C-alpha positions in Angstrom: 264.3 111.8 -93.5 261.8 109.6 -92.6 258.3 109.6 -94.5 254.7 108.9 -93.0 255.0 105.0 -94.3 258.4 104.4 -92.7 257.5 105.5 -89.3 254.0 103.3 -89.9 256.7 100.4 -90.8 259.0 101.1 -88.2 256.4 101.5 -85.6 254.8 98.2 -86.7 258.0 96.6 -86.8 258.7 97.6 -83.0 254.8 96.3 -81.9 255.8 92.9 -83.6 259.3 92.9 -81.5 257.2 94.0 -78.3 254.8 90.7 -79.1 257.6 88.5 -79.5 259.3 89.3 -76.0 256.4 88.7 -74.1 255.4 85.7 -75.8 258.3 83.9 -75.1 258.9 85.4 -71.8 257.8 82.2 -69.4 256.0 82.9 -66.3 255.7 81.4 -62.9 253.1 78.6 -62.6 250.0 79.5 -60.4 250.6 78.3 -57.2 246.9 76.9 -58.0 243.7 76.9 -55.4 243.3 76.6 -52.1 242.1 72.7 -50.9 238.8 74.1 -49.7 237.4 74.9 -53.5 238.2 71.3 -54.7 235.1 69.4 -55.4 236.4 65.9 -57.1 234.0 64.6 -59.9 232.8 61.0 -58.4 230.9 57.9 -60.0 229.2 56.0 -58.0 229.8 53.0 -56.3 228.0 49.9 -57.5 229.9 46.8 -56.2 231.5 47.8 -52.9 233.2 44.5 -52.6 235.7 45.8 -55.5 236.3 48.8 -54.3 239.9 50.0 -52.9 242.1 53.1 -52.9 245.2 53.5 -54.1 247.9 56.2 -52.7 250.7 57.4 -54.9 253.7 59.3 -52.5 255.2 60.5 -55.2 252.7 62.4 -56.9 250.4 63.1 -53.8 247.3 61.5 -55.3 244.7 59.8 -54.0 242.7 57.4 -56.1 239.3 55.7 -55.4 239.2 52.8 -57.6 236.2 49.6 -58.4 238.1 47.4 -60.3 240.4 49.1 -62.8 237.7 52.3 -63.0 239.1 55.3 -61.2 235.7 56.7 -59.0 237.2 59.6 -57.7 241.2 61.3 -57.9 242.1 63.9 -55.7 245.4 65.9 -54.4 246.3 65.0 -50.9 249.3 65.6 -48.6 251.8 62.6 -47.1 254.3 62.4 -44.7 257.6 64.3 -45.1 261.0 61.9 -45.8 262.0 61.9 -42.0 257.9 61.3 -40.8 257.0 59.4 -44.1 253.4 57.8 -44.7 253.9 53.9 -44.7 254.5 51.9 -48.1 252.8 48.9 -48.4 249.1 47.4 -48.8 246.8 47.8 -45.8 243.0 47.7 -45.1 240.9 50.8 -43.6 239.8 49.1 -40.1 238.1 52.2 -38.3 236.3 55.4 -39.7 235.5 58.0 -37.4 233.6 61.1 -38.9 234.3 63.1 -36.0 237.4 63.1 -34.4 240.3 64.8 -32.9 244.0 64.5 -32.6 245.1 62.9 -29.2 248.9 63.8 -29.0 250.5 66.5 -29.1 251.6 69.1 -30.6 247.8 69.4 -32.0 246.3 67.6 -29.5 242.1 68.6 -29.8 242.7 69.6 -33.6 240.1 68.1 -36.0 240.8 65.5 -38.4 237.2 64.8 -39.7 236.5 61.9 -41.5 239.6 60.1 -40.3 240.2 56.2 -41.7 242.7 54.6 -40.0 244.6 51.7 -42.1 247.6 51.5 -39.5 248.3 52.2 -36.4 248.2 56.3 -35.4 248.2 56.3 -39.5 245.0 57.7 -41.5 243.3 59.2 -44.2 241.2 62.3 -43.0 240.5 66.0 -44.0 243.7 68.8 -43.3 245.5 71.4 -44.9 246.8 70.7 -48.2 250.2 71.4 -49.7 252.0 70.6 -53.3 254.8 68.8 -50.7 255.1 66.1 -48.3 254.5 68.0 -44.9 252.5 65.5 -42.5 253.9 63.2 -39.7 252.8 60.3 -42.0 249.2 60.5 -42.2 247.6 61.8 -45.1 245.8 65.0 -45.3 242.8 65.8 -47.9 240.4 68.3 -49.1 237.3 68.4 -47.3 235.0 67.6 -49.8 237.5 64.7 -51.0 237.5 63.4 -47.1 234.3 63.7 -47.0 233.2 61.8 -50.4 236.0 58.9 -50.2 234.5 58.1 -46.3 231.3 57.9 -48.0 232.7 55.0 -50.6 234.8 53.0 -48.4 233.9 50.3 -46.0 236.1 48.8 -43.2 237.9 46.0 -44.9 238.7 48.5 -47.9 242.1 47.9 -49.1 244.3 50.5 -49.5 247.7 50.2 -51.4 249.9 53.2 -50.4 253.0 53.1 -53.2 255.6 55.6 -54.6 253.3 55.6 -57.7 250.8 53.9 -59.6 250.0 54.0 -62.9 246.9 56.7 -63.0 249.8 59.2 -62.0 250.3 59.7 -65.8 246.7 59.8 -66.7 244.3 61.2 -64.5 246.2 62.5 -61.9 248.2 65.0 -63.9 244.7 66.9 -65.1 244.4 67.3 -60.9 244.8 70.6 -59.6 247.5 71.9 -57.7 246.1 72.7 -54.1 248.3 74.7 -51.2 246.5 75.9 -48.1 250.0 77.4 -47.6 248.6 81.3 -46.9 245.1 80.3 -46.1 244.6 82.0 -43.0 243.8 79.6 -39.7 240.3 79.6 -38.3 240.5 80.8 -35.0 241.1 78.4 -31.9 237.4 79.0 -30.8 235.9 77.2 -34.2 239.0 74.5 -34.6 239.4 73.4 -31.0 235.8 74.0 -29.0 232.8 72.9 -29.9 231.0 70.8 -32.8 230.8 73.5 -35.5 233.9 72.5 -37.4 232.4 68.8 -37.4 228.5 70.4 -38.7 230.7 72.2 -41.2 232.8 69.2 -42.5 229.3 67.0 -42.9 228.1 69.1 -45.4 231.7 69.6 -47.7 232.7 72.9 -45.8 235.3 74.3 -43.1 234.6 77.5 -41.4 233.8 80.1 -44.2 236.0 79.3 -47.0 
């Protein structure tokens, strides 16, 4: 016969076992948050001639540097294996805040804060995913694109490599951004008029 004290002991054992099972379970990591909510901390540029940008295609990270100091770090999306982002050292030679895609598919789509470093290749605002997904350009969260655009000049060096030392430090602290399930704004907003560019100037896109 089980006494009340034995019952209490059994109940306690069951609770402890359940807690152990729950603590040992592994859950799938969150897919992260949408890029529209990401606002990277920024340190001011004090010496424009010392500014350079590092892009890590392996980690999908962009770092704005002043000498060896990171002024801004952000996730990004780069080109796929079949349409890779070029590797090498370049310079940003063209900047255009309000630019639309001229080639198809996607002609007319906004590419706000365009920073071109090679013919037809640039960093610009775009939907960000945690895997390579572009045709070679570098997509940035809207606030990241806005801030980087204001920090760089024509002539700013851009060093693109599969990895950079910053990947192992500040790069690891950045969130996972995934716009895969973010509803597309209507074509009337994206393809017509200036509202999309007016919003981009405020560091936002649509009503997100």
